[in-house]
N, C-alpha and C positions, 0 to 999 in steps of 0.2 A: 305399570305398562301391561299391555295385553299379553305379551309373550311370557310373563312371569306366572300366568295362570295355568300353563301347561305342565303336566307331570313328566312327560317323556322328553328327553333331550332333542329327539328328532323333531317333535312338534314345536318345541321351543325355538329351535334353530330356524325352522320354516317360517314361523310367525315373526321372528326377528328380521329375517330377510324381507318378508312382506312389508314390515314396518319401515325398514330402511328404504326400500323401493318407493313406498308411499311418500316418505319424506323428500326423497330426491325429485320425484315427479312434482310434488307440491312446490318445492323451491324453484324448480325450473319454470313452472307456470307463473310464479310470482315475478321472476326475472323477466320473462317474456311480457308480462303485463306492464311492468315498469318501462321496458323498452318501447312498447307501443305508446304508452302515455308520454314519454319523453319526445318521441317522434311527433306526436300530435301537438304537443306544446310548441315545438319548433315550427311546425306549419302554421299554427295560430299566430305566432310572433311574426312570421313572414307576411301573413295576411294583414296584420295590424300595420306593419311598415308600409305595405302597398297602399292601404287605405290612407295612411298619413301622407304619402307622396301624392296621391290623387287629390286629397283635400287641399294641399299646398299648391297644387297646379292650377286650381280654379281661380 
């Protein structure tokens, strides 16, 4: 890991904090992306059902 390259404890701690923040932000973005994808899939399913009802109504 990047923070192991630093010689001074202060630099190592700062780099470790930066790495942890980066991981948290990355995980948060992944969760947000999955939530948007799930919402989009729900909307697609609703549209499919609507189309099915319209086809049956003809």
